[in-house]
N, C-alpha and C positions, 0 to 999 in steps of 0.2 A: 719504188715499193709502197702501199698504201698501207697506212697505220692502221692497225684492226680500232684503234681507240686513242682519243685524243683530248687533254685536258688544259687549259693555258695554265702557265703558272703566273699570267698577270690578274689572277682575281683567287679571292679567299674566301670561305666560308665563314660568318660573322655573325654577331648577334647584331640584329637590326630591331631600332625601336618600333615597339606595338605589332612587329611580324615575326616573333621570336628568328629563328635563323634563315641568312639570307647571302647572297654572292656579293661582293662589294670587291671594287678596283686595287689591287696593289699599287698601279701606276697608269700611267695614263695607254687608252686604249684606241685605238684610231678606228674611224668607221670602215665596216667590211672586212676586221679581222676575224679569223675563226678562234671561237671561244672553247667550244665542245664539239667531239664526234664521239655519240657513245653508241653503242649497243643496246639491247632491251635485256634489261635483267630478266624480266619474265615476260610472255604476250600470251594473248588470247584469239584466237579467229574472232572474227565479227560475222558469223556465219547466222545469224539468227538475228529477230530485231529484236528481241526481249534482253535489252542491257543486263538484266538481273542475273539471267542465265550467264551471260560471258564474262561478267565480272566473278560469278561463282566460278567459273572456271579458272579465271586468270589467281583467284583465291588458293584456289587447291594447287595450282603450280607453283606459287610465291611461295604458301607454307610447305610444302614437300622440299623445296631448296633449301628454307630458312632450317628446316630440321636436319635436312641432309649434311649441312654445312654451317655449323654457329658461328663462324667468323663473319658471316654474312647479316647475322639477326641484328646486332647492334645498329648495323647500317639501315637497316629496314626499318627498324622498329624507331628510329631517332626523327624518320619524318614525318611530317606535321598532320597528325589525324583529326578528323572532323569530330567536333563535340555535338554536334547537332543531328547527325545520324543514330536514331531511336536502338538501345542494344536490341532490342524484338528485331532488327533486321539478321542477325543470325538466324533464327529461328525460321525466316523464309527464302534466305538466300547463300546460307554458306552452308558449306559441304558437310556430308556425314560423314564421323570417322569411321571405322570398320569399328562394328560392335555388335553385340547383340541383342535382340530387338527390345528386350525388357531392360536392357542395362541402358542406365541415364549418362546425359553426357556431364563428366566431371564438370565441376563449378570450374577449375583454372583452365580449362580447355575451352569451355564456353568464352570465358572472357579475353581468353587469348586471340581466338579467332575474331570477337567482336572488334576487338581494338587494331590486328591486322584491316579486316575488312575496312574500318573506319580510314585505315591510310592510303590503302588501295583506292576507294573511290574518290579519293581528293589528290592523286598525285600521278593518276594514267593518263596516257597521251592515246588518242585517237590516231593511228597511223594509217596513214590514205593516199600515200603516194603509188602510182601506176605498177611501181616494179618491186614492191614490199612480195617479199617471200613468202606465199601461200594466200596472200593476198589482205585486203583491211582487215585492221586487228586494233586491240587496245592493249597498250604495253607499259611495263614500269621500267621508268630510268632513272636509276638513284643519283645522278650527278644533277641531271637535268631540272629534277623534281627540288632543288634548293633555289633554281630561278623563281623568285615571287611574280607574282601579277603587277602591271600596272597598264593603264588605258591609252597612257603615251609611252609606250615600250623605247626603250633607248637598245636592247637586241631583239633579234627576230631567231623563230627557228624554223626548220623544214625538215624533211625526208627526204633521202635517196637510197634503196634496195634496204629498207626497212631501218637503218639507221638514223639518228636524229642529229642532226647538225644544230647550230648555233654561231651567230655571227653577229658581232657589233653593227646596230642601225645607223650611227651615229658615232661620234668623237666622246668620249668616255672621262672623265677627268678623275685621277686618284682619287679615292674614298667615296666616290658615288656609287652608287647599290646599281647591278646590274638586273633589268628589269626584261622578261617578256609580256606578253597579253596571253591571257586565255580563252578569248573569245574573241568576235568578229570586230574590230575596232571601228569599222562602219556601222554602228548599231547608236540608239539613243543613249542618254546616260540611264534611262528608267530601265531599257531592254536589257543595259548589260547589267547595272546591277541585279536584275532578277534573274539572268541566266546565270551568274556568281553566285545568287544566294541559292539558287537550285541545284547547280551540280558541285559546287565548291565549297559551298558552306560558309562563305564571308560575305560583308558587305563593305565594297572596295570602295577606298576614303583617298586615292589615288588625286595628284593636284586638278585633272582632268574633273573627275566625279565632286570634287570638294568645289570648284568654281565654274560654273555654265558660262561656253564659250560661245563664238557666234557659230562657230560650225557643229555643237552641238544643238544650238538653238534652229537651225536649220535642218537637221536629220530629223526632227520632229516639226515641222513646219507645216502650215495649210495656206493654200493662196487665197487672198481676199476676193470675196464674192462681187467688189467694184469693178466693173470692167473697164472703166475709167480710169482705175489705180494701178489693178494687177499687181500689186507688191504682195509680201508675204506677211501671215498671222503668225506672231510668237507669244508665246506665255510667260509672265516674268516669274522670279521668285514669290511674290504676293499671290500667283495663279490667277492673273489678269489676264486675257488674250486681246492683244492689240495689232493693228495692222500697221507695219512699219512705214508706209507710204500715207496714208489719210489719215491714218491715228483712229479709226474707228475700234469701237471693239465690240467684243462677243462674249456671248453667256456662254456658261461651261456646257449647258442643254445644248446649244446650237454647234457646238465642237463635237460633242459626242455624237449627234446625229449624224454630222460630214462622216465623221470616220467610221461609223456603223453602215454610213451608204458606200464606202471605201471598203469596206471587208466581203459585203455582200456584191459588190463589181467585182471584184476579185476571185471569190470563193465562186461564181457565176463563171466567168469568164477569164483565167490570170494571165491570158495574153492580150487582154484590151487595151489598148493604150489611155482610152476613154478615163479610166481611172486614174491619169497622171494630171485632170485637168482641175483636180483641187488639191494639187500637192506642189511643194517647190519642188524642182529638178534635181537637188541635191538631198531631197529627205533619203530616209533610209527605204519606205516604201517604193517612191521611187526607182531606188536603186534596185532592190528587189525585183521590182518588172522589169527592167534592163536584163539582168542576170537570167531573168525565166525565159526570155526572148533569145537570148546567146547559145542557153540550154536545148532550147526548141531547134536550133538552127541545126545542133550537133547531132540531134535525136534520131531523126531519120534520115539515111544518105540518098534516100531516092528524091527527096524535098527540098535537098540543100542549097539546089539551085532557086528555088521560089523563097526557101525563108533565109538566105544567105544575107540580103539586103538589108533587110529589117534587123537580124544578128549581128551583123554587122556596124548598123547606125547606133544600135544598143552598147553595142562594145566600147565602141569610141566616149559614147557617154559613160560609161562604166570607169573607164580612163582616166576621163575629167575629173569625176569625183574623186577618184582615188590620188591621184596627182595634186588635187585640191586639199585633201585630206592630211596627206603627208605621213600615210601611215598604212599599214598591209600591205609590204612589197611583193609577198608572194602571191596575192591575189591581182595586184597589180600584175606582173610576170604572167600569171597565169589569164589573165585579162587581152595582153598584147598579144599574146602568142595564139590565142582563137581568133582575136580582129586577122593576123595574119593569116592565118588559114583560110578564112571568110573570104577574103579582100579577091576582087576581080580583075584590079589594077595591078599590074606588074611593077611599077615604080612606089607606088604605096607599098606592096607587098612587102616588099625588097627593105623599104623604110622601117617599115615593123620588127621584122625580123632583127634589123639592125637595133632598134630601139630595144629589142627583147635580149639580145644578145648583152646590150650597154646593162641592162639590169640584172642580166647572169654574174657579167662581172665585178657588178658593184656589191650585189646582194648574196651571191653564191660563190665568187672567188674564180669564175670557169665563165668562158665563152661560148661554151659550147648548149645550145639551146636544146639540143637534139638527145643531151646525154641526160636530161631531166624530162623530159616528156617522149620516152622511147614509144610508148603506143598510141599517142598524138596522132589524129587522121590529115597527115600533112598533102600540100595542093598534090604532091607527087605520086602519092599513094590515089586520091582521090581522081587523078587524071588516067588509071589504068583501069578503073574500074568501068 
């Protein structure tokens, strides 16, 4: 029997310093344990590129539900609302209730919809698993929304058939806060903070953002132009860019010029490996290049034989990057599966599928890879075409 929803009794929603409400472990939680399985409170299909319009549809659904069922109102309205979204957002994005053309909005209704819109923008999840009912959508999950963000989370979430699952990513001690990541962990501190400010309207102060470590340094690193050195440039807290090998320093204008040249190359030819010449091989820009090549290998099935070797090589580099980072198990799992599909070597392919099964057991509690990738283009399907 499959449970419709599940919420572990091993955590509770409590006050968290400087974060408002959050989820805290009531007892020790082992890595891999299921903490949440939740169905959407409300959802809106992402059937247009206009996110504001989709959020408008979601707002209408949520507002209608809380009006019909007052018992849910308190739970919805207790979620964190962004304080940085202008009250004028309602005029552009919120739905118009049924009324006469010359009848102005009641002030109380305007204020209520503004507040609800602010809650929704900060608490929705993009549900993009292959077998989500109806397709990709934005959805509000009331219990999962209580998990705060960290760039080094101890929990991770994923979707299956439209439901949201949260599992422990590592062993969690009693009294420790449970956190998930609201963005890709394989991004530089600056990019992560900009994304979180733009989408969720807060500045991240997690330990990883507070203290710039070696991994975050390499995410934004350039290669030293001295070919006899071939080490990498890093920028310290004082803003000085220095080579970790020969010690040479570079001006801010030189760094800006190199980055502008990289942007130009990427814009002109996003699959050109020459863009990597100036980058640390584990930088976020190099990682993005690997991802583009892997995606291109799957884009055109007629050219897969030609693109597969490059896709597999870049996929393996993505796996190495993600394993080195020790974050984002979902992206790691997806990448290993894609490598298995692209591999032409039977022994290598079997090894990759076994690795994918191990990751499924570790991070999803099931060894069945096919269960989570029902629409993936598998070697068996490819052989019949």
